[in-house]
N, C-alpha and C positions, 0 to 999 in steps of 0.2 A: 198124901198128894200136896201139891202147892196151892196156896191161896192165890187170888188174883194178883195181889201186889207182889208176892214172891215170884210168881210166874213172869210178870212183867220185868222184874228186876233180873231174873234169870235170862230172859230174852235179851235185855239190854247188855248184860255181861257177854252173852254169846256174840252179839253183833259187834261189840267193842273188840272182843278177841279176834273175830274174823277180819275186821278192818285193820287191826294191828298186824295180823299175819299177812294180809295182802300188801300193806305198806312195806313191811319188811322184805317181802318177796320182790316187790317192785324195785326197792332200793338195791337189793342184791343183783338183780338183773340189769339195772341201768348203770350202776357204778362203773363197770368196765368201759362204758361209752363216754364218760365224762371228759376224757382227754381228747376225744375227736369231735365233740359237739360243735365247737366253734371253728373247726379247721376250715370249712368251706367258706366261712364268712369273709375272710381275707381275700380269697380267690374271687368270689362274687363281686366284692367291692372293686377290685382291680379290673376285672372284666368289664363292669359297668363304666368305670372311668375311661378305659381304653376305647370302648365303642362309643361313648359319649364324645370323646375327642375326635374319633373318626367321623362321626356325624357332623361335628362342627367344621372340620376341615372340608368335608364334602359340600356343606352349605356355603362356606366361604368360596370354594372353587366355583360352584354354580353361580354365585353372585358375581364374581369377577368375570366369568365366562359370558354372562348376559350383558355385562357392562353397565 
């Protein structure tokens, strides 16, 4: 059988191997999505800019309307 130190080393090796396997699996699953991760950022920025402009125009209109 294993001594306490050998068992601990064996457990650490198993944990390390499991973590490496999980990391590899995650990379394999996520790599196809790398190309589209930032795709919405540009749209969201332009959307926010447009509606920010609309709010400013509305505020200016209300200010002019009130006199």
